LUMKE-805208 format. One record per residue: residue number from 1; x, y, z of N, C-alpha, C, CB in turn. Coordinates in steps of 0.1 Angstrom, whole numbers, plus 5000, padded with zeros to 4 digits. Glycine has a CB too. Layout:
residues N
<pt NUM, <X, Y, Z>, <X, Y, Z>, <X, Y, Z>, <X, Y, Z>>,
...
***
This chain:
residues 221
<pt 1, <5154, 4885, 4883>, <5162, 4878, 4893>, <5153, 4871, 4903>, <5171, 4888, 4900>>,
<pt 2, <5143, 4878, 4908>, <5134, 4873, 4917>, <5127, 4860, 4911>, <5123, 4883, 4922>>,
<pt 3, <5123, 4861, 4899>, <5116, 4850, 4892>, <5125, 4838, 4892>, <5112, 4854, 4878>>,
<pt 4, <5138, 4840, 4889>, <5148, 4829, 4889>, <5148, 4822, 4903>, <5161, 4833, 4884>>,
<pt 5, <5148, 4830, 4913>, <5150, 4825, 4926>, <5137, 4818, 4931>, <5153, 4836, 4936>>,
<pt 6, <5125, 4823, 4927>, <5113, 4816, 4930>, <5112, 4803, 4923>, <5101, 4825, 4927>>,
<pt 7, <5118, 4803, 4911>, <5117, 4791, 4903>, <5127, 4780, 4908>, <5121, 4794, 4889>>,
<pt 8, <5136, 4784, 4917>, <5145, 4774, 4922>, <5144, 4772, 4937>, <5159, 4778, 4919>>,
<pt 9, <5131, 4772, 4942>, <5129, 4770, 4956>, <5133, 4757, 4961>, <5114, 4772, 4959>>,
<pt 10, <5133, 4746, 4952>, <5137, 4733, 4957>, <5152, 4733, 4960>, <5134, 4723, 4946>>,
<pt 11, <5160, 4741, 4954>, <5175, 4742, 4956>, <5178, 4750, 4968>, <5182, 4746, 4944>>,
<pt 12, <5170, 4760, 4972>, <5173, 4769, 4983>, <5163, 4766, 4994>, <5171, 4784, 4978>>,
<pt 13, <5168, 4770, 5006>, <5159, 4770, 5017>, <5154, 4784, 5019>, <5167, 4765, 5030>>,
<pt 14, <5141, 4785, 5023>, <5135, 4798, 5023>, <5128, 4799, 5037>, <5124, 4799, 5012>>,
<pt 15, <5126, 4812, 5041>, <5119, 4815, 5053>, <5105, 4817, 5049>, <5125, 4828, 5060>>,
<pt 16, <5096, 4808, 5054>, <5082, 4808, 5050>, <5073, 4819, 5057>, <5076, 4795, 5052>>,
<pt 17, <5079, 4825, 5068>, <5070, 4834, 5076>, <5066, 4846, 5068>, <5077, 4837, 5088>>,
<pt 18, <5074, 4851, 5059>, <5071, 4863, 5051>, <5059, 4860, 5041>, <5083, 4868, 5044>>,
<pt 19, <5055, 4848, 5039>, <5045, 4845, 5029>, <5031, 4842, 5036>, <5049, 4833, 5021>>,
<pt 20, <5030, 4844, 5049>, <5017, 4842, 5055>, <5007, 4851, 5049>, <5019, 4844, 5070>>,
<pt 21, <4996, 4846, 5045>, <4985, 4854, 5039>, <4987, 4859, 5025>, <4983, 4865, 5048>>,
<pt 22, <4998, 4856, 5019>, <5000, 4861, 5005>, <4989, 4856, 4995>, <5014, 4857, 5000>>,
<pt 23, <4987, 4843, 4995>, <4977, 4837, 4986>, <4963, 4843, 4988>, <4977, 4822, 4987>>,
<pt 24, <4958, 4843, 5001>, <4945, 4850, 5003>, <4945, 4864, 4999>, <4941, 4849, 5018>>,
<pt 25, <4956, 4871, 5000>, <4956, 4885, 4996>, <4955, 4886, 4981>, <4969, 4892, 5001>>,
<pt 26, <4963, 4878, 4974>, <4962, 4878, 4959>, <4948, 4874, 4954>, <4973, 4869, 4953>>,
<pt 27, <4942, 4864, 4961>, <4929, 4859, 4958>, <4919, 4871, 4960>, <4925, 4847, 4966>>,
<pt 28, <4920, 4878, 4971>, <4910, 4889, 4974>, <4911, 4900, 4963>, <4913, 4895, 4988>>,
<pt 29, <4924, 4903, 4959>, <4925, 4914, 4949>, <4920, 4909, 4935>, <4940, 4918, 4948>>,
<pt 30, <4922, 4896, 4932>, <4918, 4890, 4920>, <4902, 4890, 4919>, <4923, 4876, 4918>>,
<pt 31, <4896, 4886, 4930>, <4881, 4887, 4930>, <4876, 4901, 4929>, <4876, 4880, 4943>>,
<pt 32, <4883, 4910, 4936>, <4879, 4924, 4935>, <4879, 4930, 4921>, <4889, 4933, 4943>>,
<pt 33, <4888, 4925, 4912>, <4888, 4930, 4899>, <4876, 4926, 4890>, <4901, 4924, 4892>>,
<pt 34, <4868, 4917, 4896>, <4855, 4913, 4889>, <4845, 4925, 4890>, <4849, 4900, 4895>>,
<pt 35, <4847, 4934, 4899>, <4837, 4945, 4902>, <4843, 4958, 4896>, <4835, 4946, 4917>>,
<pt 36, <4835, 4965, 4888>, <4839, 4977, 4881>, <4845, 4987, 4890>, <4828, 4983, 4873>>,
<pt 37, <4839, 4990, 4901>, <4844, 5001, 4910>, <4857, 4997, 4916>, <4834, 5004, 4921>>,
<pt 38, <4859, 4985, 4920>, <4871, 4980, 4925>, <4882, 4981, 4915>, <4870, 4966, 4931>>,
<pt 39, <4879, 4977, 4903>, <4888, 4976, 4892>, <4893, 4990, 4888>, <4882, 4970, 4879>>,
<pt 40, <4884, 5000, 4888>, <4888, 5014, 4885>, <4897, 5019, 4896>, <4876, 5022, 4883>>,
<pt 41, <4893, 5017, 4908>, <4901, 5022, 4920>, <4915, 5015, 4920>, <4894, 5019, 4933>>,
<pt 42, <4916, 5002, 4917>, <4929, 4996, 4917>, <4938, 5001, 4906>, <4927, 4980, 4915>>,
<pt 43, <4932, 5004, 4894>, <4940, 5009, 4883>, <4945, 5023, 4886>, <4932, 5009, 4870>>,
<pt 44, <4937, 5031, 4893>, <4942, 5044, 4897>, <4953, 5043, 4908>, <4930, 5052, 4903>>,
<pt 45, <4951, 5033, 4917>, <4962, 5031, 4926>, <4975, 5027, 4920>, <4958, 5020, 4936>>,
<pt 46, <4974, 5019, 4910>, <4987, 5015, 4902>, <4992, 5027, 4895>, <4984, 5004, 4892>>,
<pt 47, <4983, 5035, 4888>, <4988, 5047, 4881>, <4995, 5057, 4890>, <4976, 5053, 4874>>,
<pt 48, <4990, 5058, 4902>, <4996, 5067, 4912>, <5010, 5063, 4916>, <4987, 5068, 4925>>,
<pt 49, <5012, 5050, 4915>, <5026, 5045, 4918>, <5036, 5047, 4907>, <5025, 5030, 4922>>,
<pt 50, <5031, 5047, 4895>, <5040, 5047, 4883>, <5051, 5058, 4884>, <5033, 5048, 4871>>,
<pt 51, <5048, 5070, 4886>, <5058, 5081, 4886>, <5069, 5078, 4897>, <5052, 5094, 4888>>,
<pt 52, <5065, 5071, 4908>, <5074, 5069, 4919>, <5081, 5055, 4918>, <5066, 5070, 4932>>,
<pt 53, <5077, 5047, 4908>, <5082, 5034, 4907>, <5098, 5033, 4908>, <5077, 5027, 4894>>,
<pt 54, <5105, 5041, 4900>, <5120, 5040, 4901>, <5125, 5042, 4915>, <5126, 5050, 4892>>,
<pt 55, <5120, 5052, 4922>, <5124, 5054, 4936>, <5121, 5042, 4945>, <5118, 5067, 4942>>,
<pt 56, <5108, 5037, 4944>, <5104, 5026, 4952>, <5113, 5014, 4950>, <5089, 5023, 4950>>,
<pt 57, <5115, 5011, 4937>, <5124, 5000, 4933>, <5138, 5001, 4939>, <5124, 4998, 4918>>,
<pt 58, <5143, 5013, 4939>, <5157, 5015, 4944>, <5158, 5013, 4959>, <5161, 5029, 4940>>,
<pt 59, <5147, 5017, 4966>, <5148, 5016, 4981>, <5143, 5004, 4987>, <5141, 5028, 4987>>,
<pt 60, <5136, 4995, 4978>, <5129, 4983, 4983>, <5138, 4974, 4991>, <5123, 4976, 4972>>,
<pt 61, <5150, 4970, 4986>, <5159, 4961, 4994>, <5163, 4967, 5007>, <5171, 4958, 4986>>,
<pt 62, <5166, 4980, 5008>, <5169, 4986, 5020>, <5157, 4987, 5030>, <5174, 5000, 5018>>,
<pt 63, <5145, 4989, 5024>, <5133, 4990, 5033>, <5131, 4976, 5040>, <5121, 4993, 5025>>,
<pt 64, <5134, 4965, 5033>, <5131, 4952, 5039>, <5139, 4949, 5051>, <5133, 4941, 5028>>,
<pt 65, <5150, 4957, 5053>, <5159, 4955, 5064>, <5155, 4964, 5076>, <5173, 4957, 5060>>,
<pt 66, <5146, 4974, 5074>, <5142, 4983, 5084>, <5133, 4975, 5094>, <5135, 4995, 5078>>,
<pt 67, <5136, 4978, 5108>, <5128, 4971, 5118>, <5113, 4973, 5116>, <5131, 4976, 5131>>,
<pt 68, <5109, 4985, 5111>, <5095, 4988, 5109>, <5089, 4979, 5099>, <5093, 5003, 5105>>,
<pt 69, <5096, 4977, 5088>, <5090, 4969, 5077>, <5092, 4954, 5080>, <5097, 4972, 5064>>,
<pt 70, <5103, 4950, 5088>, <5104, 4936, 5092>, <5092, 4932, 5100>, <5117, 4935, 5100>>,
<pt 71, <5088, 4941, 5109>, <5076, 4937, 5117>, <5064, 4936, 5108>, <5073, 4948, 5127>>,
<pt 72, <5062, 4945, 5098>, <5050, 4944, 5089>, <5051, 4931, 5081>, <5049, 4956, 5080>>,
<pt 73, <5063, 4928, 5076>, <5065, 4917, 5067>, <5064, 4903, 5074>, <5078, 4917, 5060>>,
<pt 74, <5066, 4903, 5087>, <5066, 4891, 5095>, <5051, 4888, 5099>, <5074, 4892, 5107>>,
<pt 75, <5042, 4897, 5097>, <5028, 4895, 5100>, <5021, 4889, 5088>, <5021, 4907, 5105>>,
<pt 76, <5008, 4887, 5090>, <4999, 4882, 5079>, <4998, 4893, 5068>, <4986, 4877, 5084>>,
<pt 77, <4999, 4889, 5055>, <4999, 4899, 5044>, <4985, 4906, 5043>, <5002, 4892, 5031>>,
<pt 78, <4974, 4899, 5048>, <4961, 4905, 5047>, <4960, 4917, 5055>, <4951, 4894, 5051>>,
<pt 79, <4968, 4918, 5066>, <4967, 4929, 5075>, <4972, 4942, 5068>, <4974, 4926, 5088>>,
<pt 80, <4984, 4941, 5063>, <4990, 4953, 5057>, <4985, 4956, 5043>, <5005, 4951, 5056>>,
<pt 81, <4980, 4946, 5036>, <4976, 4948, 5022>, <4961, 4951, 5021>, <4980, 4937, 5014>>,
<pt 82, <4953, 4946, 5030>, <4938, 4947, 5029>, <4932, 4954, 5041>, <4932, 4933, 5027>>,
<pt 83, <4934, 4948, 5053>, <4927, 4954, 5064>, <4931, 4968, 5068>, <4929, 4944, 5076>>,
<pt 84, <4944, 4971, 5068>, <4948, 4984, 5072>, <4943, 4995, 5062>, <4963, 4984, 5073>>,
<pt 85, <4945, 4992, 5048>, <4940, 5002, 5039>, <4925, 5005, 5040>, <4942, 4997, 5025>>,
<pt 86, <4917, 4994, 5042>, <4902, 4996, 5044>, <4900, 5004, 5057>, <4895, 4983, 5045>>,
<pt 87, <4906, 5001, 5068>, <4904, 5008, 5080>, <4908, 5023, 5078>, <4913, 5002, 5091>>,
<pt 88, <4920, 5026, 5072>, <4924, 5040, 5071>, <4915, 5047, 5062>, <4938, 5040, 5065>>,
<pt 89, <4909, 5041, 5051>, <4900, 5048, 5042>, <4887, 5051, 5049>, <4897, 5040, 5030>>,
<pt 90, <4882, 5042, 5057>, <4870, 5045, 5065>, <4872, 5057, 5074>, <4865, 5033, 5073>>,
<pt 91, <4883, 5057, 5081>, <4886, 5068, 5091>, <4888, 5081, 5084>, <4899, 5065, 5099>>,
<pt 92, <4896, 5081, 5073>, <4899, 5094, 5066>, <4888, 5099, 5057>, <4912, 5092, 5059>>,
<pt 93, <4882, 5090, 5049>, <4872, 5095, 5040>, <4858, 5097, 5046>, <4871, 5085, 5028>>,
<pt 94, <4854, 5089, 5055>, <4841, 5090, 5061>, <4841, 5100, 5073>, <4835, 5076, 5065>>,
<pt 95, <4850, 5098, 5082>, <4849, 5106, 5094>, <4857, 5119, 5093>, <4854, 5098, 5106>>,
<pt 96, <4870, 5118, 5090>, <4879, 5130, 5090>, <4874, 5140, 5079>, <4893, 5126, 5088>>,
<pt 97, <4872, 5135, 5067>, <4869, 5144, 5056>, <4856, 5151, 5058>, <4870, 5137, 5043>>,
<pt 98, <4846, 5144, 5063>, <4833, 5150, 5065>, <4834, 5161, 5075>, <4823, 5139, 5070>>,
<pt 99, <4842, 5159, 5086>, <4844, 5170, 5095>, <4851, 5182, 5089>, <4851, 5165, 5107>>,
<pt 100, <4862, 5179, 5082>, <4869, 5190, 5075>, <4861, 5197, 5065>, <4882, 5185, 5069>>,
<pt 101, <4852, 5190, 5058>, <4843, 5196, 5048>, <4834, 5206, 5054>, <4835, 5185, 5041>>,
<pt 102, <4828, 5203, 5066>, <4819, 5212, 5073>, <4827, 5225, 5077>, <4813, 5206, 5085>>,
<pt 103, <4839, 5224, 5082>, <4847, 5235, 5086>, <4851, 5243, 5073>, <4859, 5231, 5094>>,
<pt 104, <4855, 5237, 5063>, <4859, 5243, 5050>, <4847, 5251, 5044>, <4864, 5233, 5040>>,
<pt 105, <4835, 5246, 5045>, <4824, 5253, 5039>, <4821, 5266, 5047>, <4811, 5244, 5039>>,
<pt 106, <4824, 5266, 5060>, <4822, 5278, 5067>, <4834, 5288, 5065>, <4821, 5275, 5082>>,
<pt 107, <4846, 5283, 5062>, <4857, 5292, 5061>, <4859, 5297, 5047>, <4869, 5284, 5065>>,
<pt 108, <4855, 5290, 5037>, <4857, 5294, 5023>, <4844, 5297, 5016>, <4864, 5282, 5015>>,
<pt 109, <4845, 5306, 5006>, <4834, 5310, 4998>, <4829, 5298, 4990>, <4837, 5322, 4989>>,
<pt 110, <4818, 5300, 4983>, <4813, 5289, 4975>, <4818, 5290, 4960>, <4797, 5290, 4974>>,
<pt 111, <4829, 5296, 4959>, <4835, 5298, 4945>, <4839, 5284, 4940>, <4847, 5307, 4945>>,
<pt 112, <4839, 5283, 4926>, <4843, 5271, 4919>, <4857, 5272, 4914>, <4832, 5268, 4908>>,
<pt 113, <4864, 5261, 4916>, <4878, 5260, 4910>, <4878, 5251, 4899>, <4888, 5256, 4921>>,
<pt 114, <4884, 5255, 4888>, <4884, 5246, 4876>, <4897, 5238, 4876>, <4883, 5254, 4863>>,
<pt 115, <4896, 5225, 4878>, <4908, 5216, 4878>, <4912, 5212, 4863>, <4906, 5204, 4886>>,
<pt 116, <4923, 5206, 4861>, <4927, 5201, 4848>, <4916, 5192, 4842>, <4940, 5193, 4848>>,
<pt 117, <4915, 5192, 4829>, <4904, 5185, 4822>, <4890, 5190, 4824>, <4904, 5170, 4826>>,
<pt 118, <4890, 5203, 4829>, <4877, 5210, 4830>, <4868, 5205, 4841>, <4870, 5209, 4818>>,
<pt 119, <4874, 5199, 4852>, <4867, 5194, 4863>, <4864, 5205, 4873>, <4874, 5182, 4870>>,
<pt 120, <4851, 5208, 4875>, <4848, 5219, 4885>, <4848, 5213, 4899>, <4834, 5225, 4881>>,
<pt 121, <4853, 5221, 4908>, <4853, 5217, 4922>, <4852, 5230, 4931>, <4866, 5209, 4926>>,
<pt 122, <4844, 5229, 4941>, <4842, 5240, 4950>, <4855, 5242, 4958>, <4830, 5239, 4960>>,
<pt 123, <4858, 5255, 4962>, <4870, 5257, 4969>, <4871, 5250, 4982>, <4872, 5273, 4971>>,
<pt 124, <4859, 5249, 4989>, <4858, 5242, 5001>, <4862, 5227, 5000>, <4844, 5243, 5007>>,
<pt 125, <4857, 5221, 4989>, <4860, 5207, 4987>, <4875, 5205, 4984>, <4851, 5201, 4975>>,
<pt 126, <4880, 5214, 4975>, <4894, 5213, 4972>, <4903, 5215, 4985>, <4898, 5224, 4962>>,
<pt 127, <4899, 5224, 4993>, <4906, 5226, 5006>, <4905, 5213, 5015>, <4901, 5238, 5014>>,
<pt 128, <4893, 5207, 5015>, <4891, 5195, 5023>, <4900, 5184, 5018>, <4877, 5190, 5022>>,
<pt 129, <4901, 5182, 5005>, <4909, 5171, 4999>, <4924, 5174, 5003>, <4908, 5171, 4984>>,
<pt 130, <4929, 5186, 5001>, <4943, 5189, 5004>, <4946, 5188, 5018>, <4946, 5203, 4998>>,
<pt 131, <4938, 5193, 5027>, <4940, 5192, 5041>, <4940, 5178, 5046>, <4930, 5201, 5049>>,
<pt 132, <4930, 5170, 5043>, <4929, 5156, 5047>, <4941, 5148, 5042>, <4916, 5150, 5043>>,
<pt 133, <4945, 5151, 5029>, <4957, 5144, 5024>, <4970, 5148, 5031>, <4958, 5147, 5009>>,
<pt 134, <4971, 5160, 5035>, <4983, 5165, 5042>, <4983, 5158, 5056>, <4982, 5180, 5044>>,
<pt 135, <4972, 5156, 5062>, <4971, 5149, 5075>, <4975, 5135, 5073>, <4958, 5151, 5082>>,
<pt 136, <4970, 5129, 5062>, <4973, 5115, 5059>, <4988, 5113, 5057>, <4965, 5111, 5046>>,
<pt 137, <4994, 5122, 5050>, <5008, 5122, 5048>, <5016, 5124, 5061>, <5013, 5132, 5038>>,
<pt 138, <5011, 5133, 5069>, <5018, 5136, 5081>, <5018, 5125, 5091>, <5011, 5148, 5088>>,
<pt 139, <5008, 5117, 5092>, <5007, 5106, 5102>, <5018, 5095, 5098>, <4993, 5100, 5103>>,
<pt 140, <5021, 5095, 5085>, <5031, 5085, 5081>, <5045, 5089, 5085>, <5030, 5083, 5066>>,
<pt 141, <5047, 5101, 5089>, <5060, 5106, 5094>, <5064, 5098, 5106>, <5060, 5121, 5096>>,
<pt 142, <5055, 5093, 5114>, <5058, 5087, 5127>, <5061, 5072, 5125>, <5046, 5088, 5136>>,
<pt 143, <5061, 5067, 5113>, <5065, 5053, 5111>, <5081, 5053, 5113>, <5062, 5048, 5096>>,
<pt 144, <5085, 5043, 5120>, <5099, 5043, 5124>, <5108, 5036, 5114>, <5100, 5035, 5138>>,
<pt 145, <5112, 5044, 5104>, <5122, 5039, 5094>, <5129, 5051, 5088>, <5116, 5030, 5083>>,
<pt 146, <5139, 5050, 5080>, <5148, 5061, 5076>, <5141, 5069, 5064>, <5161, 5055, 5071>>,
<pt 147, <5131, 5064, 5058>, <5125, 5070, 5046>, <5111, 5076, 5049>, <5125, 5061, 5035>>,
<pt 148, <5109, 5080, 5061>, <5095, 5084, 5065>, <5091, 5097, 5057>, <5094, 5087, 5080>>,
<pt 149, <5101, 5105, 5053>, <5098, 5118, 5046>, <5093, 5114, 5032>, <5110, 5127, 5045>>,
<pt 150, <5099, 5104, 5026>, <5095, 5099, 5012>, <5081, 5093, 5013>, <5105, 5090, 5006>>,
<pt 151, <5079, 5085, 5024>, <5066, 5079, 5026>, <5055, 5089, 5028>, <5067, 5069, 5037>>,
<pt 152, <5058, 5100, 5035>, <5049, 5110, 5038>, <5044, 5117, 5025>, <5054, 5121, 5048>>,
<pt 153, <5054, 5120, 5016>, <5050, 5125, 5003>, <5042, 5116, 4995>, <5063, 5129, 4995>>,
<pt 154, <5046, 5103, 4995>, <5039, 5093, 4988>, <5024, 5092, 4993>, <5046, 5079, 4989>>,
<pt 155, <5023, 5092, 5006>, <5010, 5091, 5013>, <5001, 5103, 5009>, <5011, 5090, 5028>>,
<pt 156, <5007, 5115, 5008>, <4999, 5127, 5005>, <4994, 5126, 4991>, <5008, 5140, 5006>>,
<pt 157, <5002, 5121, 4981>, <4998, 5119, 4967>, <4986, 5109, 4967>, <5009, 5115, 4958>>,
<pt 158, <4989, 5098, 4974>, <4978, 5088, 4975>, <4966, 5093, 4981>, <4984, 5076, 4983>>,
<pt 159, <4967, 5101, 4992>, <4955, 5106, 4998>, <4946, 5114, 4989>, <4959, 5114, 5010>>,
<pt 160, <4953, 5122, 4980>, <4946, 5130, 4970>, <4938, 5121, 4961>, <4955, 5140, 4963>>,
<pt 161, <4945, 5111, 4956>, <4939, 5101, 4947>, <4927, 5094, 4953>, <4950, 5091, 4942>>,
<pt 162, <4929, 5089, 4965>, <4918, 5082, 4972>, <4906, 5090, 4975>, <4923, 5075, 4985>>,
<pt 163, <4909, 5103, 4978>, <4898, 5112, 4981>, <4890, 5115, 4968>, <4904, 5126, 4986>>,
<pt 164, <4896, 5117, 4957>, <4889, 5119, 4945>, <4881, 5106, 4941>, <4898, 5123, 4933>>,
<pt 165, <4887, 5095, 4943>, <4880, 5082, 4940>, <4868, 5081, 4949>, <4890, 5070, 4943>>,
<pt 166, <4869, 5084, 4962>, <4858, 5083, 4971>, <4847, 5092, 4967>, <4863, 5086, 4985>>,
<pt 167, <4850, 5104, 4963>, <4840, 5114, 4959>, <4834, 5111, 4945>, <4845, 5128, 4959>>,
<pt 168, <4842, 5106, 4936>, <4837, 5104, 4922>, <4832, 5091, 4920>, <4848, 5107, 4913>>,
<pt 169, <4836, 5080, 4927>, <4832, 5067, 4924>, <4826, 5060, 4936>, <4844, 5058, 4919>>,
<pt 170, <4832, 5062, 4948>, <4827, 5055, 4960>, <4838, 5051, 4969>, <4818, 5044, 4956>>,
<pt 171, <4834, 5048, 4981>, <4844, 5044, 4991>, <4851, 5031, 4987>, <4838, 5042, 5005>>,
<pt 172, <4844, 5022, 4980>, <4850, 5009, 4976>, <4861, 5011, 4966>, <4840, 5000, 4970>>,
<pt 173, <4860, 5022, 4958>, <4871, 5025, 4948>, <4883, 5030, 4955>, <4866, 5035, 4938>>,
<pt 174, <4881, 5039, 4966>, <4892, 5044, 4973>, <4899, 5033, 4981>, <4887, 5055, 4983>>,
<pt 175, <4891, 5024, 4986>, <4897, 5012, 4993>, <4906, 5004, 4983>, <4887, 5004, 5000>>,
<pt 176, <4900, 5002, 4971>, <4907, 4994, 4961>, <4920, 5001, 4957>, <4898, 4993, 4949>>,
<pt 177, <4920, 5014, 4956>, <4933, 5021, 4952>, <4943, 5019, 4963>, <4930, 5035, 4950>>,
<pt 178, <4939, 5020, 4975>, <4948, 5019, 4987>, <4953, 5005, 4988>, <4941, 5023, 5000>>,
<pt 179, <4944, 4995, 4986>, <4948, 4981, 4987>, <4958, 4978, 4976>, <4935, 4972, 4985>>,
<pt 180, <4956, 4982, 4964>, <4965, 4980, 4953>, <4979, 4986, 4956>, <4959, 4984, 4940>>,
<pt 181, <4978, 4998, 4961>, <4991, 5005, 4964>, <4999, 4997, 4974>, <4988, 5019, 4970>>,
<pt 182, <4993, 4993, 4985>, <5000, 4986, 4996>, <5005, 4972, 4990>, <4992, 4984, 5008>>,
<pt 183, <4996, 4966, 4983>, <5000, 4952, 4978>, <5011, 4953, 4968>, <4987, 4946, 4971>>,
<pt 184, <5011, 4964, 4959>, <5022, 4965, 4949>, <5035, 4968, 4956>, <5018, 4976, 4940>>,
<pt 185, <5035, 4973, 4968>, <5048, 4975, 4975>, <5052, 4964, 4984>, <5047, 4988, 4983>>,
<pt 186, <5042, 4959, 4992>, <5045, 4949, 5003>, <5046, 4935, 4997>, <5034, 4949, 5013>>,
<pt 187, <5039, 4931, 4987>, <5040, 4917, 4982>, <5053, 4915, 4976>, <5028, 4915, 4972>>,
<pt 188, <5059, 4924, 4967>, <5072, 4921, 4962>, <5083, 4921, 4973>, <5076, 4932, 4952>>,
<pt 189, <5081, 4929, 4984>, <5090, 4928, 4995>, <5090, 4915, 5002>, <5087, 4939, 5005>>,
<pt 190, <5077, 4909, 5003>, <5076, 4896, 5009>, <5083, 4885, 5001>, <5061, 4893, 5011>>,
<pt 191, <5081, 4886, 4988>, <5087, 4876, 4979>, <5102, 4877, 4980>, <5082, 4878, 4964>>,
<pt 192, <5107, 4890, 4980>, <5121, 4892, 4981>, <5127, 4886, 4994>, <5124, 4907, 4981>>,
<pt 193, <5120, 4888, 5005>, <5125, 4882, 5018>, <5123, 4867, 5019>, <5118, 4889, 5029>>,
<pt 194, <5113, 4862, 5013>, <5110, 4848, 5014>, <5120, 4839, 5006>, <5096, 4845, 5010>>,
<pt 195, <5125, 4845, 4995>, <5134, 4838, 4986>, <5149, 4839, 4990>, <5132, 4842, 4972>>,
<pt 196, <5152, 4845, 5001>, <5166, 4846, 5005>, <5171, 4832, 5008>, <5167, 4855, 5018>>,
<pt 197, <5183, 4829, 5003>, <5189, 4816, 5005>, <5194, 4815, 5019>, <5201, 4814, 4995>>,
<pt 198, <5197, 4802, 5023>, <5202, 4800, 5037>, <5215, 4807, 5040>, <5203, 4785, 5039>>,
<pt 199, <5223, 4808, 5029>, <5236, 4815, 5031>, <5234, 4829, 5034>, <5245, 4813, 5019>>,
<pt 200, <5225, 4836, 5027>, <5222, 4850, 5029>, <5216, 4852, 5043>, <5213, 4856, 5018>>,
<pt 201, <5207, 4843, 5047>, <5202, 4844, 5061>, <5213, 4843, 5071>, <5192, 4832, 5063>>,
<pt 202, <5223, 4835, 5069>, <5234, 4834, 5078>, <5242, 4847, 5078>, <5243, 4822, 5075>>,
<pt 203, <5244, 4853, 5067>, <5251, 4866, 5066>, <5244, 4877, 5073>, <5253, 4870, 5051>>,
<pt 204, <5231, 4876, 5073>, <5223, 4886, 5081>, <5223, 4883, 5096>, <5209, 4886, 5075>>,
<pt 205, <5228, 4872, 5100>, <5229, 4868, 5114>, <5216, 4864, 5119>, <5233, 4880, 5121>>,
<pt 206, <5207, 4859, 5111>, <5194, 4854, 5116>, <5194, 4840, 5119>, <5183, 4857, 5105>>,
<pt 207, <5186, 4836, 5128>, <5185, 4822, 5132>, <5171, 4817, 5130>, <5188, 4820, 5147>>,
<pt 208, <5163, 4823, 5121>, <5150, 4820, 5118>, <5149, 4806, 5112>, <5143, 4830, 5108>>,
<pt 209, <5139, 4797, 5115>, <5138, 4784, 5110>, <5136, 4785, 5095>, <5127, 4776, 5117>>,
<pt 210, <5141, 4776, 5087>, <5139, 4775, 5073>, <5133, 4762, 5069>, <5153, 4777, 5066>>,
<pt 211, <5127, 4762, 5057>, <5121, 4751, 5052>, <5125, 4749, 5037>, <5105, 4752, 5053>>,
<pt 212, <5123, 4737, 5032>, <5126, 4734, 5018>, <5115, 4740, 5010>, <5128, 4719, 5016>>,
<pt 213, <5118, 4740, 4997>, <5108, 4745, 4987>, <5095, 4737, 4988>, <5113, 4745, 4973>>,
<pt 214, <5096, 4724, 4989>, <5084, 4716, 4989>, <5075, 4719, 5002>, <5087, 4701, 4989>>,
<pt 215, <5082, 4720, 5013>, <5075, 4723, 5026>, <5069, 4737, 5025>, <5084, 4722, 5038>>,
<pt 216, <5076, 4746, 5018>, <5071, 4760, 5017>, <5058, 4761, 5009>, <5082, 4769, 5010>>,
<pt 217, <5058, 4753, 4997>, <5046, 4753, 4989>, <5034, 4747, 4997>, <5048, 4746, 4976>>,
<pt 218, <5037, 4736, 5005>, <5027, 4730, 5013>, <5021, 4739, 5023>, <5033, 4717, 5020>>,
<pt 219, <5030, 4748, 5028>, <5025, 4758, 5038>, <5015, 4768, 5032>, <5037, 4765, 5044>>,
<pt 220, <5019, 4772, 5020>, <5010, 4782, 5013>, <4996, 4776, 5010>, <5016, 4786, 5000>>,
<pt 221, <4995, 4763, 5008>, <4982, 4757, 5005>, <4975, 4754, 5017>, <4984, 4744, 4996>>,
***
């Protein structure tokens, strides 16, 4: 359905503001795939989304109407899809986890925990990953929309994945996973909102300026 609407931009008027920064974001992710660590992290980020895909797809249209997401979608795509993920990974993986790791090493013994697939991990490291991921999920509770509890669970799962990526591959892989996660959610939302017809805009009671498909493509370039 979205593909049909994108293909008929000349017949519809679209709100271009939701597309700010979309092409640079797609370009940045595409270039990132040239690098093995980024590619691995991005694939893990996508894999982490797969079990939750039906829920995300079901709530996406509703999310686009939440004031919290309207504010995010009206800004430049690079901020929510690239800059914020990198900033959060630096804060959580480099600063927060290093501090929690030191405390965990004092609080827990040096015993080894065997994870699935025979992966050995110290109890202190496992505690660090779980605690930091729980904090990562908890801070998302304060986002102002109706599905913060689902986002908190999603963020916790993501935090575990990014932490393992950071420890096993490197910070760039953790950033890649987070970037791909945000992009896979926010970019479709942007396309959804940008392809709303003038009639639907009127039904929503919006007075946002609209442009024709030709002007819209010119703006993207």
